[in-house]
C-alpha distance (Angstrom), angle and dihedral (degrees) to the residues before:
residue distance angle dihedral
X1 . . .
X2 3.79 . .
X3 3.79 113.5 .
X4 3.79 114.7 -118.4
X5 3.77 114.8 -106.1
X6 3.77 117.2 -114.2
X7 3.77 132.2 -151.0
X8 3.77 122.9 -160.4
X9 3.78 107.3 -143.5
X10 3.80 125.0 -178.4
X11 3.77 132.0 166.0
X12 3.76 142.5 152.0
X13 3.80 115.1 -105.3
X14 3.79 128.4 -155.0
X15 3.80 114.0 -116.7
X16 3.78 93.6 -134.0
X17 3.81 98.0 176.6
X18 3.78 135.7 30.3
X19 3.80 110.7 -171.3
X20 3.78 143.7 153.1
X21 3.81 94.3 -117.1
X22 3.81 132.5 25.7
X23 3.82 116.6 -164.5
X24 3.80 120.9 -164.5
X25 3.80 111.3 -156.0
X26 3.80 132.1 23.3
X27 3.79 102.3 -140.0
X28 3.82 120.9 120.1
X29 3.81 91.8 -68.5
X30 3.80 94.1 45.4
X31 3.81 93.7 48.1
X32 3.81 91.0 47.8
X33 3.81 91.6 47.8
X34 3.79 96.5 46.0
X35 3.80 96.2 44.4
X36 3.81 93.6 45.2
X37 3.81 92.3 48.9
X38 3.82 92.9 47.7
X39 3.79 93.4 47.9
X40 3.81 88.4 50.7
X41 3.79 89.2 58.9
X42 3.81 103.4 -94.4
X43 3.78 124.8 132.4
X44 3.81 106.4 -122.1
X45 3.79 137.9 -169.3
X46 3.81 118.1 -167.6
X47 3.82 122.0 -166.1
X48 3.83 115.9 -159.3
X49 3.81 118.8 -175.1
X50 3.83 96.2 -156.6
X51 3.79 130.9 56.7
X52 3.81 98.6 -99.8
X53 3.77 141.9 31.7
X54 3.79 119.4 -105.9
X55 3.80 103.7 65.2
X56 3.80 111.6 -158.8
X57 3.81 90.9 7.5
X58 3.81 94.5 59.8
X59 3.80 116.7 8.7
X60 3.81 93.6 36.6
X61 3.82 93.0 48.5
X62 3.82 99.1 -119.2
X63 3.84 101.0 127.4
X64 3.78 98.5 171.5
X65 3.81 127.8 111.5
X66 3.79 108.6 -153.6
X67 3.80 118.3 -141.0
X68 3.78 105.9 -32.5
X69 3.82 87.8 178.1
X70 3.80 138.4 44.9
X71 3.81 89.0 -135.6
X72 3.80 91.3 -87.7
X73 3.80 110.1 34.9
X74 3.81 130.1 46.6
X75 3.80 98.4 -121.7
X76 3.81 99.0 -167.5
X77 3.80 92.7 52.0
X78 3.78 118.4 165.8
X79 3.79 113.9 32.5
X80 3.83 92.1 9.4
X81 3.80 90.9 55.3
X82 3.79 91.3 47.2
X83 3.81 91.9 52.7
X84 3.80 90.4 47.2
X85 3.80 92.1 50.2
X86 3.80 93.0 48.4
X87 3.80 92.3 49.9
X88 3.80 91.5 55.6
X89 3.77 92.7 42.6
X90 3.82 90.4 53.1
X91 3.82 94.6 44.1
X92 3.78 93.0 -111.5
X93 3.82 99.5 131.9
X94 3.79 122.0 97.7
X95 3.82 123.4 -97.6
X96 3.80 96.1 -105.5
X97 3.81 93.6 58.4
X98 3.77 129.6 85.1
X99 3.77 123.1 -169.9
X100 3.83 112.3 -84.4
X101 3.82 92.5 3.0
X102 3.79 117.0 120.4
X103 3.81 111.9 168.7
X104 3.82 110.1 -159.6
X105 3.79 91.5 -128.3
X106 3.81 90.0 59.7
X107 3.78 98.1 37.8
X108 3.79 94.0 -170.2
X109 3.75 140.2 0.8
X110 3.78 142.8 -92.6
X111 3.80 120.8 -129.2
X112 3.79 142.0 -176.3
X113 3.83 106.0 -90.2
X114 3.81 91.8 -151.4
X115 3.80 89.3 56.5
X116 3.81 89.3 48.5
X117 3.81 91.2 52.1
X118 3.79 89.9 54.6
X119 3.81 92.0 47.0
X120 3.80 90.0 52.8
X121 3.81 92.2 45.1
X122 3.80 90.6 54.4
X123 3.80 97.4 43.2
X124 3.80 94.5 47.8
X125 3.81 95.2 42.7
X126 3.81 94.0 46.4
X127 3.82 91.7 49.6
X128 3.80 92.5 61.8
X129 3.80 95.7 -115.8
X130 3.80 112.5 156.2
X131 3.81 108.9 -135.5
X132 3.79 146.2 154.5
X133 3.78 131.8 -161.0
X134 3.80 123.5 -137.3
X135 3.79 87.8 37.6
X136 3.80 118.2 129.8
X137 3.78 131.5 -164.8
X138 3.82 106.1 -127.4
X139 3.81 106.1 162.2
X140 3.81 146.9 -1.6
X141 3.78 139.7 -141.7
X142 3.81 117.2 -138.6
X143 3.77 138.6 -172.2
X144 3.77 108.0 -163.5
X145 3.79 108.4 -53.5
X146 3.79 93.4 -16.5
X147 3.78 126.0 91.3
X148 3.79 110.2 -141.7
X149 3.81 104.2 176.9
X150 3.79 139.8 18.2
X151 3.79 116.1 -146.2
X152 3.80 113.5 -144.3
X153 3.80 133.7 -171.5
X154 3.80 122.2 -147.5
X155 3.81 138.0 152.1
X156 3.79 89.8 -84.9
X157 3.80 90.7 56.8
X158 3.78 138.1 -102.4
X159 3.79 120.7 -29.7
X160 3.80 139.5 164.4
X161 3.79 131.9 -126.6
X162 3.80 119.9 -153.5
X163 3.80 116.4 -152.1
X164 3.78 143.0 163.4
X165 3.83 94.9 -138.6
X166 3.81 129.4 25.2
X167 3.82 125.5 -156.3
X168 3.80 121.3 -159.5
X169 3.81 106.8 -148.7
X170 3.80 94.7 149.5
X171 3.80 93.0 116.5
X172 3.79 89.2 -133.9
X173 3.81 96.9 63.0
X174 3.80 92.0 -116.7
X175 3.80 97.7 151.0
X176 3.80 96.4 45.6
X177 3.80 92.1 44.9
X178 3.82 91.4 49.6
X179 3.79 87.9 51.8
X180 3.81 91.1 54.1
X181 3.80 102.4 -102.4
X182 3.82 114.0 155.0
X183 3.78 116.1 -113.8
X184 3.78 144.7 175.2
X185 3.78 125.7 -131.1
X186 3.79 129.3 -159.5
X187 3.78 124.5 -44.3
X188 3.80 131.9 -35.3
X189 3.81 88.2 -69.6
X190 3.82 92.1 50.5
X191 3.79 90.6 -111.4
X192 3.80 119.8 140.4
X193 3.78 128.5 -148.1
X194 3.79 113.6 -79.9
X195 3.78 117.3 -88.9
X196 3.82 126.2 -134.4
X197 3.78 131.8 -146.2
X198 3.79 101.0 -144.5
X199 3.79 124.5 -148.3
X200 3.81 147.7 -161.8
X201 3.81 120.2 -120.4
X202 3.81 137.9 -169.3
X203 3.82 137.4 -179.6
X204 3.82 95.3 58.2
X205 3.81 121.0 145.3
X206 3.79 99.3 -141.9
X207 3.79 92.4 -173.9
X208 3.83 87.6 69.5
X209 3.79 104.1 29.1
X210 3.81 113.4 92.1
X211 3.80 112.2 -144.8
X212 3.83 115.0 -128.1
X213 3.84 91.9 19.3
X214 3.81 95.4 85.5
X215 3.80 92.3 114.0
X216 3.81 98.2 51.3
X217 3.81 94.0 107.6
X218 3.81 98.6 38.8
X219 3.82 94.7 110.0
X220 3.80 91.4 56.9
X221 3.79 91.5 45.3
X222 3.81 89.9 51.9
X223 3.81 89.8 52.5
X224 3.80 89.9 48.1
X225 3.79 92.0 54.3
X226 3.80 96.4 -117.1
X227 3.81 93.0 138.8
X228 3.77 129.0 53.3
X229 3.84 89.2 -148.1
X230 3.83 120.3 30.7
X231 3.78 104.9 -130.8
X232 3.83 123.8 163.9
X233 3.82 94.8 -164.4
X234 3.82 102.3 108.8
X235 3.84 119.0 149.1
X236 3.82 90.5 175.0
X237 3.80 143.3 -149.8
X238 3.80 119.1 -48.1
X239 3.80 125.7 -154.4
X240 3.80 118.5 -105.3
X241 3.83 112.3 164.4
X242 3.81 135.1 -30.3
X243 3.82 109.2 -22.1
X244 3.81 96.5 -21.4
X245 3.78 134.8 102.1
X246 3.80 143.7 175.8
X247 3.79 115.2 -115.0
X248 3.80 122.0 -145.1
X249 3.79 92.9 177.1
X250 3.77 135.0 137.7
X251 3.78 134.1 28.0
X252 3.79 128.4 -115.9
X253 3.79 110.2 -161.5
X254 3.79 134.5 -155.2
X255 3.80 96.5 34.7
X256 3.80 122.2 155.1
X257 3.81 106.5 -171.7
X258 3.80 88.9 -154.1
X259 3.81 92.7 59.1
X260 3.80 113.6 71.2
X261 3.80 90.5 -162.2
X262 3.81 93.6 64.2
X263 3.81 91.1 41.5
X264 3.82 90.0 52.5
X265 3.79 90.6 50.8
X266 3.81 89.2 47.5
X267 3.81 93.0 53.8
X268 3.80 91.3 52.5
X269 3.80 93.2 45.3
X270 3.80 90.9 46.0
X271 3.80 92.9 55.5
X272 3.80 90.8 50.7
X273 3.79 91.5 46.4
X274 3.81 91.2 52.3
X275 3.82 89.1 62.9
X276 3.80 90.8 51.9
X277 3.78 88.7 53.9
X278 3.78 91.4 49.1
X279 3.80 88.5 57.0
X280 3.79 90.2 47.0
X281 3.80 95.6 50.2
X282 3.79 94.7 45.1
X283 3.81 93.5 50.8
X284 3.81 106.0 30.3
X285 3.82 111.4 26.9
X286 3.84 118.4 74.2
X287 3.78 112.3 -124.8
X288 3.80 92.5 25.9
X289 3.82 99.9 81.6
X290 3.82 89.9 114.5
X291 3.79 97.4 34.8
X292 3.78 119.4 138.0
X293 3.78 127.8 -166.0
X294 3.81 102.2 -137.0
X295 3.79 106.6 175.2
X296 3.78 143.3 5.2
X297 3.79 122.5 -146.3
X298 3.79 122.5 -91.6
X299 3.79 91.9 -124.6
X300 3.80 135.2 33.0
X301 3.80 118.5 -98.1
X302 3.82 102.2 -118.0
X303 3.79 116.7 -163.0
X304 3.78 100.4 178.5
X305 3.78 139.9 17.0
X306 3.81 132.1 131.8
X307 3.79 120.8 0.7
X308 3.80 106.0 -158.3
X309 3.81 111.7 -140.3
X310 3.78 111.9 -123.3
X311 3.79 137.8 178.8
X312 3.81 87.4 -75.6
X313 3.79 130.0 23.8
X314 3.79 113.8 -146.7
X315 3.84 107.7 -131.6
X316 3.77 134.3 -160.9
X317 3.82 88.0 -111.4
X318 3.80 86.4 66.2
X319 3.80 88.5 58.0
X320 3.80 91.9 50.0
X321 3.81 95.3 48.4
X322 3.83 93.9 40.8
X323 3.77 86.8 -124.1
X324 3.78 124.0 -137.2
X325 3.82 119.0 -155.7
X326 3.80 131.5 -168.2
X327 3.83 89.3 -134.1
X328 3.80 98.2 46.8
X329 3.79 116.4 157.3
X330 3.81 93.5 179.3
X331 3.78 146.4 -25.0
X332 3.78 129.9 -118.8
X333 3.80 140.6 -179.1
X334 3.82 115.1 -171.2
X335 3.85 112.0 137.2
X336 3.80 124.4 -105.1
X337 3.80 100.2 -83.4
X338 3.82 112.6 -173.6
X339 3.79 122.7 162.4
X340 3.80 120.0 -156.8
X341 3.79 124.5 -85.6
X342 3.82 93.6 -142.9
X343 3.82 136.2 12.4
X344 3.82 111.2 -79.5
X345 3.79 111.6 -101.5
X346 3.82 92.4 -128.6
X347 3.80 94.6 41.4
X348 3.81 89.2 -125.4
X349 3.80 111.9 65.5
X350 3.79 109.9 100.8
X351 3.80 107.1 -175.8
X352 3.81 91.6 174.5
X353 3.80 92.0 63.5
X354 3.79 90.7 51.5
X355 3.81 91.6 51.7
X356 3.81 91.6 46.9
X357 3.80 90.3 53.0
X358 3.81 93.5 45.0
X359 3.79 99.5 46.0
X360 3.77 108.3 46.4
X361 3.78 136.6 103.6
X362 3.78 115.0 -113.8
X363 3.78 101.3 -177.7
X364 3.81 126.4 71.7
X365 3.79 113.5 -105.0
X366 3.81 97.4 30.1
X367 3.81 118.3 133.0
X368 3.80 144.5 133.8
X369 3.79 129.4 -118.5
X370 3.80 124.7 -110.4
X371 3.83 111.0 -146.4
X372 3.80 121.1 -144.4
X373 3.81 88.7 -126.6
X374 3.83 92.3 73.4
X375 3.83 87.3 68.3
X376 3.83 93.7 55.8
X377 3.83 112.9 84.6
X378 3.77 116.1 -146.8
X379 3.82 117.3 -104.0
X380 3.82 94.7 13.4
X381 3.80 121.4 104.0
X382 3.80 104.3 -168.7
X383 3.82 104.8 26.9
X384 3.80 127.8 99.9
X385 3.80 127.3 -174.0
X386 3.80 125.8 -143.8
X387 3.79 134.4 -179.0
X388 3.77 127.9 6.0
X389 3.82 96.4 -2.9
X390 3.83 99.9 58.6
X391 3.80 120.3 122.5
X392 3.82 109.9 -75.0
X393 3.77 139.5 124.7
X394 3.82 117.1 -107.5
X395 3.78 94.4 -92.5
X396 3.79 95.5 51.5
X397 3.78 89.8 43.3
X398 3.81 85.6 60.8
X399 3.81 88.8 60.3
X400 3.80 105.0 35.6
X401 3.83 97.5 42.2
X402 3.81 95.6 81.6
X403 3.80 126.4 95.4
X404 3.81 100.8 -94.0
X405 3.80 89.6 51.3
X406 3.80 89.2 49.5
X407 3.81 91.1 53.8
X408 3.82 89.4 54.2
X409 3.80 98.2 48.6
X410 3.82 93.2 38.0
X411 3.78 93.0 53.0
X412 3.80 91.3 49.0
X413 3.81 93.1 47.9
X414 3.79 91.5 49.5
X415 3.81 93.6 50.3
X416 3.81 92.1 45.3
X417 3.80 90.6 50.0
X418 3.80 93.5 49.9
X419 3.81 93.8 47.6
X420 3.81 92.5 45.3
X421 3.80 92.9 49.5
X422 3.80 92.6 47.5
X423 3.82 92.5 50.1
X424 3.80 93.9 39.0
X425 3.80 92.5 -125.5
X426 3.78 132.1 123.0
X427 3.81 119.0 -102.0
X428 3.82 88.4 -107.8
X429 3.81 91.0 55.9
X430 3.80 92.7 51.6
X431 3.84 111.3 107.4
X432 3.79 104.0 -114.9
X433 3.80 92.0 -144.6
X434 3.79 89.7 60.8
X435 3.80 90.0 50.9
X436 3.80 92.1 48.7
X437 3.80 92.2 49.2
X438 3.79 91.4 50.1
X439 3.80 89.9 50.2
X440 3.80 91.3 49.1
X441 3.78 87.2 53.1
X442 3.81 91.8 61.3
X443 3.80 96.1 44.6
X444 3.81 105.2 -89.9
X445 3.80 116.5 158.7
X446 3.82 104.2 -114.8
X447 3.82 105.9 146.6
X448 3.79 95.1 165.1
X449 3.81 94.2 53.2
X450 3.80 89.4 46.7
X451 3.82 90.9 51.9
X452 3.79 90.3 47.4
X453 3.79 91.7 52.9
X454 3.81 91.8 47.1
X455 3.82 91.6 54.9
X456 3.81 96.5 46.9
X457 3.80 113.8 109.4
X458 3.78 115.9 -107.3
X459 3.79 114.4 -95.5
């Protein structure tokens, strides 16, 4: 085996920004973190590697917010509620949704991703957050357990950002992993949930197409050789406006979001798979005889990557018992949603559907608590996580990874970062009651903290 060549490369970098809070990633969690921190008085720089905010919910073509309520309470209150309100005000919500109406069978709502991009642009810009698109985190500088600088790459070159507190909202846990935080990845075989390259469709007769029955003819299509890989996992195409729809269809397996080689392969496979689905819809799904797949997303829809290990790991037992924690920073209630890690051997077994049916709340008002400790990576003093990479087991990751969950953890991370920077303490040293009270003040749903405050004796 030929040894890999090595190149020693050293250079001085300009420290272009010196801020209270650095946020890596501008998806739902990153936007919530950055905006919350800025509004709380912190100076913030946010680096987003793509050309828009929103991550999976915009650039990856997955414009669906899963279960923002428990049927009674708006769980992602605060920044999540503000984004929701602005979408409806600007006409960005899908045609099946009415304001404040969340039918259990829908469990969320679809929106126009272009409208969402504009909502994010306005909220982030108006908050005073300093940010640039097409700016990637590529390295860190550390002193002991503290990160001192983030190294970013952009068209203008490499530069560093100095900060007191760092928030990892990359989705993949890139910042925390670079800093040396321990993490878990995938299942016992180190395989992550399948990814999907989402798509935009037109030519659909929505008066005849039945939502959620897209996969009814898959068995026949498998027998007819329509698909190169028989795979029963088919969420489907959801109505947007007129004759169009957003397609969350098809699985790409064996993807490690931290390995650009597998992601590259996944993009190519996803584009080929989209054509197979076009053939399927046109020939097997009523109302789709004239359907056309117009566009595939500019980035792969990643469901699972690193789970950074924190001071507490949220477990599926916490879902079952509707856990309550003293250090809650929110509550959530989306079901356990795990897609397969490889195509089923029989082409029929869909273990993810069984888990989704088994682990879900069926009564209004049911939810589980999210403890602050899941945002605190082990061995790091001034780093917080937010979004998909917070500390959970695989099952709970399948629930908390979606956008409403990201709003909750992002908002909490942003407030914790701002308070910690202002007081010159680490996020671990921050009194959690102070954090909870600050979150209550901006509309977070924290019923247990509110009850606790109501029962305290008067001073």
